[in-house]
Structure formats: C-alpha cells, structure tokens
VEXLUM-313932 format. One record per residue (C-alpha): residue in one letter; x, y, z. Coordinates in steps of 0.1 Angstrom, whole numbers, plus 2048, in hexadecimal, padded with zeros to 3 digits. Each point is the difference from the previous one (the first is absolute). Layout:
N
rec residuo->A, px->X, py->Y, pz->Z
...
This chain:
239
rec residuo->M, px->E36, py->10B, pz->2B5
rec residuo->K, px->81F, py->7EB, pz->7FB
rec residuo->R, px->802, py->7DE, pz->810
rec residuo->T, px->81F, py->80B, pz->813
rec residuo->E, px->7ED, py->81A, pz->814
rec residuo->I, px->800, py->7FB, pz->825
rec residuo->W, px->7E4, py->818, pz->808
rec residuo->G, px->7E0, py->80E, pz->7F1
rec residuo->P, px->7E1, py->814, pz->807
rec residuo->F, px->7E3, py->7E8, pz->808
rec residuo->E, px->7E5, py->812, pz->7ED
rec residuo->R, px->813, py->802, pz->7E0
rec residuo->M, px->80B, py->7DB, pz->7FD
rec residuo->R, px->7EF, py->7E1, pz->7F4
rec residuo->P, px->7FE, py->7E1, pz->817
rec residuo->A, px->81D, py->7EE, pz->7F0
rec residuo->Q, px->816, py->81F, pz->805
rec residuo->I, px->7F7, py->803, pz->824
rec residuo->E, px->806, py->7DC, pz->806
rec residuo->A, px->822, py->802, pz->7EF
rec residuo->I, px->80B, py->81A, pz->819
rec residuo->T, px->7F0, py->7F2, pz->81F
rec residuo->H, px->80F, py->7DD, pz->7FA
rec residuo->S, px->822, py->80F, pz->80B
rec residuo->Y, px->7F5, py->820, pz->811
rec residuo->P, px->7E0, py->7FA, pz->813
rec residuo->I, px->801, py->823, pz->80F
rec residuo->A, px->7E3, py->818, pz->7FE
rec residuo->Y, px->804, py->826, pz->804
rec residuo->L, px->7E0, py->811, pz->80C
rec residuo->P, px->804, py->826, pz->7FF
rec residuo->W, px->7E6, py->810, pz->816
rec residuo->G, px->7F8, py->825, pz->7F9
rec residuo->A, px->7E6, py->81A, pz->806
rec residuo->L, px->7EC, py->81B, pz->7EF
rec residuo->E, px->807, py->81E, pz->816
rec residuo->Y, px->805, py->825, pz->800
rec residuo->H, px->826, py->807, pz->7FF
rec residuo->G, px->7FF, py->826, pz->7FE
rec residuo->V, px->800, py->815, pz->7E2
rec residuo->H, px->822, py->7F5, pz->7F5
rec residuo->N, px->7FB, py->7DA, pz->7FE
rec residuo->P, px->7E7, py->7E8, pz->7F0
rec residuo->T, px->7E5, py->7EF, pz->813
rec residuo->G, px->80E, py->7DE, pz->7F6
rec residuo->L, px->823, py->807, pz->80E
rec residuo->D, px->7FF, py->7E3, pz->819
rec residuo->S, px->7F5, py->7E8, pz->7E5
rec residuo->I, px->819, py->80C, pz->7E6
rec residuo->K, px->81C, py->7FD, pz->819
rec residuo->A, px->7F6, py->7DE, pz->80D
rec residuo->Y, px->7FC, py->7F1, pz->7DD
rec residuo->G, px->820, py->80F, pz->7F3
rec residuo->M, px->815, py->7F3, pz->81D
rec residuo->A, px->7F0, py->7DE, pz->800
rec residuo->T, px->806, py->7FD, pz->7DA
rec residuo->D, px->825, py->80B, pz->804
rec residuo->L, px->804, py->7E6, pz->81B
rec residuo->A, px->7F1, py->7E5, pz->7EC
rec residuo->R, px->817, py->808, pz->7E3
rec residuo->R, px->81D, py->7F9, pz->817
rec residuo->V, px->7F3, py->7E2, pz->813
rec residuo->G, px->7E6, py->7EF, pz->7EA
rec residuo->G, px->7DA, py->7FA, pz->804
rec residuo->I, px->7DF, py->80E, pz->7F7
rec residuo->V, px->7F4, py->824, pz->806
rec residuo->F, px->7DB, py->803, pz->806
rec residuo->P, px->7EC, py->81F, pz->7F8
rec residuo->V, px->801, py->81A, pz->81B
rec residuo->V, px->7E4, py->800, pz->81A
rec residuo->H, px->7F1, py->824, pz->800
rec residuo->A, px->7F0, py->7FD, pz->822
rec residuo->A, px->80A, py->80E, pz->821
rec residuo->A, px->7F3, py->80B, pz->822
rec residuo->N, px->80B, py->81D, pz->816
rec residuo->L, px->806, py->81A, pz->7E5
rec residuo->I, px->807, py->825, pz->804
rec residuo->S, px->7DB, py->807, pz->7F9
rec residuo->S, px->7F7, py->7F3, pz->823
rec residuo->Y, px->81E, py->80F, pz->812
rec residuo->P, px->7F2, py->816, pz->81C
rec residuo->L, px->816, py->81E, pz->7FB
rec residuo->C, px->7FB, py->802, pz->7DB
rec residuo->D, px->7E4, py->80B, pz->7E9
rec residuo->F, px->808, py->7EC, pz->7E1
rec residuo->K, px->7DF, py->7EE, pz->7F8
rec residuo->Q, px->803, py->800, pz->7DA
rec residuo->H, px->814, py->7EA, pz->7E8
rec residuo->S, px->803, py->7E1, pz->817
rec residuo->I, px->7EE, py->7DF, pz->800
rec residuo->E, px->802, py->7F1, pz->823
rec residuo->F, px->7F6, py->7DD, pz->80B
rec residuo->S, px->7F8, py->7F2, pz->822
rec residuo->E, px->81A, py->7EE, pz->815
rec residuo->E, px->7E9, py->7E2, pz->800
rec residuo->L, px->7FF, py->7FE, pz->7DB
rec residuo->I, px->826, py->804, pz->7FD
rec residuo->R, px->805, py->7E3, pz->818
rec residuo->M, px->7E7, py->7EB, pz->7ED
rec residuo->M, px->810, py->808, pz->7DE
rec residuo->C, px->822, py->7F9, pz->80C
rec residuo->R, px->7F6, py->7DE, pz->80E
rec residuo->E, px->7EF, py->7F7, pz->7DF
rec residuo->Y, px->81D, py->80B, pz->7EB
rec residuo->L, px->819, py->7EC, pz->814
rec residuo->Q, px->7EB, py->7E1, pz->802
rec residuo->Q, px->7FA, py->7FF, pz->7DA
rec residuo->L, px->825, py->806, pz->7F9
rec residuo->F, px->809, py->7E4, pz->818
rec residuo->N, px->7E6, py->7EA, pz->7F0
rec residuo->Q, px->812, py->806, pz->7DE
rec residuo->E, px->820, py->7F2, pz->80F
rec residuo->Y, px->814, py->820, pz->804
rec residuo->K, px->81A, py->7F9, pz->81A
rec residuo->I, px->809, py->823, pz->809
rec residuo->I, px->7EA, py->81F, pz->7FF
rec residuo->V, px->810, py->823, pz->801
rec residuo->L, px->7E4, py->817, pz->80B
rec residuo->L, px->80E, py->823, pz->7FB
rec residuo->T, px->7EA, py->81C, pz->80C
rec residuo->G, px->805, py->823, pz->7F3
rec residuo->H, px->7E7, py->80E, pz->819
rec residuo->A, px->80C, py->803, pz->824
rec residuo->G, px->7E1, py->80D, pz->812
rec residuo->E, px->7F9, py->7EF, pz->821
rec residuo->P, px->7F2, py->7E8, pz->808
rec residuo->H, px->7FE, py->7F8, pz->7DA
rec residuo->I, px->824, py->7F5, pz->7FF
rec residuo->D, px->7FD, py->7ED, pz->820
rec residuo->I, px->7E2, py->7ED, pz->7F3
rec residuo->L, px->813, py->7F4, pz->7E2
rec residuo->K, px->81D, py->7F4, pz->816
rec residuo->E, px->7E9, py->7F0, pz->819
rec residuo->V, px->7EE, py->7EC, pz->7E5
rec residuo->A, px->822, py->7F6, pz->7F2
rec residuo->Q, px->80A, py->7F2, pz->822
rec residuo->E, px->7DF, py->7ED, pz->802
rec residuo->F, px->809, py->7EE, pz->7E0
rec residuo->N, px->824, py->7FA, pz->80B
rec residuo->K, px->7F4, py->7EF, pz->820
rec residuo->K, px->7E7, py->7EB, pz->7EC
rec residuo->Y, px->819, py->7F5, pz->7E4
rec residuo->S, px->822, py->7F3, pz->808
rec residuo->D, px->80A, py->7FA, pz->7DB
rec residuo->K, px->7F7, py->822, pz->7F3
rec residuo->Y, px->807, py->824, pz->80A
rec residuo->V, px->7F1, py->823, pz->7FE
rec residuo->W, px->818, py->81D, pz->803
rec residuo->A, px->7EB, py->820, pz->805
rec residuo->L, px->813, py->820, pz->801
rec residuo->A, px->801, py->825, pz->7F6
rec residuo->E, px->81F, py->80C, pz->7ED
rec residuo->F, px->80D, py->814, pz->81E
rec residuo->D, px->801, py->7E1, pz->815
rec residuo->I, px->820, py->7F5, pz->7F0
rec residuo->V, px->80F, py->822, pz->7F7
rec residuo->P, px->816, py->812, pz->81A
rec residuo->D, px->7EE, py->81D, pz->812
rec residuo->E, px->81A, py->819, pz->7F3
rec residuo->V, px->7F5, py->7F7, pz->7DD
rec residuo->L, px->7DA, py->7FB, pz->804
rec residuo->V, px->7E6, py->800, pz->81B
rec residuo->A, px->7DA, py->7FD, pz->7FE
rec residuo->N, px->7F2, py->81F, pz->7F0
rec residuo->H, px->7E2, py->80D, pz->7EE
rec residuo->S, px->809, py->812, pz->7DF
rec residuo->A, px->820, py->80E, pz->810
rec residuo->I, px->823, py->7FE, pz->7F2
rec residuo->G, px->802, py->7DA, pz->800
rec residuo->E, px->7E0, py->7F8, pz->7EE
rec residuo->T, px->804, py->81D, pz->7E9
rec residuo->A, px->823, py->7F5, pz->7F6
rec residuo->L, px->7F3, py->7DD, pz->7F8
rec residuo->Q, px->7E4, py->80E, pz->7EC
rec residuo->L, px->818, py->816, pz->7ED
rec residuo->H, px->814, py->7E0, pz->7F8
rec residuo->Y, px->7E2, py->7EC, pz->7F4
rec residuo->A, px->7E9, py->819, pz->7F1
rec residuo->P, px->810, py->823, pz->7FF
rec residuo->E, px->7E4, py->80D, pz->7E9
rec residuo->T, px->7E7, py->7FC, pz->81C
rec residuo->V, px->813, py->817, pz->819
rec residuo->A, px->7FC, py->825, pz->801
rec residuo->L, px->816, py->80F, pz->81B
rec residuo->D, px->7FB, py->822, pz->7F2
rec residuo->L, px->7DD, py->7FF, pz->80D
rec residuo->L, px->80D, py->802, pz->824
rec residuo->P, px->808, py->822, pz->80E
rec residuo->Q, px->824, py->80B, pz->7F9
rec residuo->N, px->804, py->80E, pz->824
rec residuo->G, px->7F4, py->7F7, pz->822
rec residuo->D, px->7FA, py->7E0, pz->813
rec residuo->I, px->7F0, py->7E2, pz->7F1
rec residuo->T, px->7E7, py->7F0, pz->818
rec residuo->L, px->7E8, py->7E3, pz->803
rec residuo->E, px->7E2, py->815, pz->807
rec residuo->E, px->805, py->818, pz->7E3
rec residuo->H, px->813, py->7EC, pz->7E6
rec residuo->A, px->7F8, py->7DB, pz->809
rec residuo->V, px->825, py->7FA, pz->806
rec residuo->S, px->80C, py->7EC, pz->81E
rec residuo->G, px->825, py->7FE, pz->802
rec residuo->E, px->81E, py->813, pz->7F1
rec residuo->D, px->7FA, py->81C, pz->7E7
rec residuo->P, px->7FA, py->7F1, pz->7DE
rec residuo->R, px->80C, py->81E, pz->7EC
rec residuo->P, px->824, py->7F5, pz->7FD
rec residuo->A, px->7F6, py->7DD, pz->7F4
rec residuo->T, px->810, py->7F2, pz->7E0
rec residuo->A, px->7FE, py->7E1, pz->7EB
rec residuo->E, px->824, py->7F8, pz->80A
rec residuo->M, px->7F6, py->7FF, pz->824
rec residuo->G, px->7E4, py->7E8, pz->7F7
rec residuo->K, px->818, py->7E9, pz->7ED
rec residuo->E, px->817, py->800, pz->81F
rec residuo->I, px->7E3, py->7F6, pz->816
rec residuo->L, px->7F6, py->7E5, pz->7E8
rec residuo->N, px->822, py->7F1, pz->7FC
rec residuo->I, px->804, py->7FD, pz->826
rec residuo->F, px->7DE, py->7F0, pz->802
rec residuo->L, px->808, py->7E7, pz->7E5
rec residuo->E, px->821, py->7F7, pz->80F
rec residuo->N, px->7F1, py->7F9, pz->822
rec residuo->A, px->7E1, py->7EF, pz->7F3
rec residuo->T, px->815, py->7E9, pz->7EA
rec residuo->K, px->815, py->7F6, pz->81D
rec residuo->E, px->7E1, py->7F7, pz->814
rec residuo->L, px->7F1, py->7EC, pz->7E4
rec residuo->N, px->821, py->7ED, pz->7FB
rec residuo->I, px->7FC, py->7F5, pz->824
rec residuo->L, px->7DB, py->7F6, pz->7FC
rec residuo->I, px->802, py->7EF, pz->7DE
rec residuo->P, px->815, py->7E1, pz->80B
rec residuo->K, px->7E8, py->7FB, pz->81E
rec residuo->Y, px->7E0, py->7FF, pz->7EC
rec residuo->I, px->80A, py->7F8, pz->7DC
rec residuo->T, px->810, py->7DD, pz->7FD
rec residuo->N, px->80D, py->803, pz->7DD
rec residuo->H, px->817, py->81D, pz->808
C-alpha cells in the first residue's frame, strides 16, 4: 500500500499502515451483513457483499479504515411467519446482536476512531433498529465521537431504492458488485414473483441490471459523502 493512500482494509494492513491512515482519517467503516436465503437467484451472502462493497467505495472517497464484514444478523427470512425457508440461513438472537454491536463500537472507540460508519446490509426488524439504538447509546455517552448507523436505503430517494429483500434494488446492487453470483434465469419467466414462493419482498427483480446497481451506488455515495463532510469537522480536529 502506498503511503499516499487515505483508506485501507483493516485485516490486510500492518499496524504502521493502519496508523498512517488513522492519523488523518480516524474513521472506521463497519459493514454489517448476514448469511441469509435470498431466493434461488441471489447468493446467501448478498447483504454482506453489498455492505462491504458500499463501505469500501465510501472509504475510497472519504478516507478511513474498512473493517471485515460482520456476518451476523437477527430476524431473517427463515423465521418470517408466512415463509417456509428454513435452509441456507444462519440466524442469531436479538440479544446477541445487541451485545456484539456494543462490543464492536466500544473497542473501536477505545482505539481512538472518531467516527464510525455502521452500514447494515440487512434490514430485518428489529435487527436494524437494534443497531441504530446501540449507536444512539454511544452518541449519548460520548460527545467527542460519533456513530452513524444506517442502511443504504436510508439516504437514497424512495423512487430509486426502498427496503427490499432480494428484489430489484438488492439484485441490481449484487449485479454491480458480483454479477457472477446472480442467476436471474433461475426465476420463472412469467407470472408474479412473491415473498412466499420466491423469497422476494419488493419490486420484481427480473429487470435488474448492473447499471441500475451502479446508479443506486452513486446516489448513495454522493449523499453519504455529504453527510460525512458535515460530521468530520465536528469530530476530527485536524480537518
């Protein structure tokens, strides 16, 4: 890694490389994913792939350290009452997610990161609410540091992206980041696509394209960068 780099992946860097970045950019990106059934057309790690990719692209723009994705989530489709998808998911309790989130944030704050961007790729409820609640706990406790917990659709207009499960939005992002993992041809060519039968909640994924995913990503990056440009002067004194 060149000395001029402003970002890097935590697990692939030596201590001196991490410190060189965090001296000027004490920002931690914590992508939070899941291992969850996403229908026959998407991989089980979609939420994790999406969260890590978007966090990395944001770090490239703004600076900071991207941590390995957390493959742990509660409230998966495997426990949704109207569905019968019990296979291919690893689900954790809400209590464990709350505890893990607290411990991650505390350790990152102890290591002098000033801003933590907690980007969750999984939007099950109350999983997403738990992460945001823990973030607020820390923001009340620390006045000189800040946790920004969000999902990508929180800062993208509804006409472009809404919360969904393996529908057109998530599928488009997956086509952008890892097109080789998507198989839209496995979905039926005709008829409705439903949650109960196809594990899809939201708009029909069959028209999804990588170009749609890139458009969603660009809007997300633009809006996230604007927000971080507001937060950075408040919490990082050398900017």
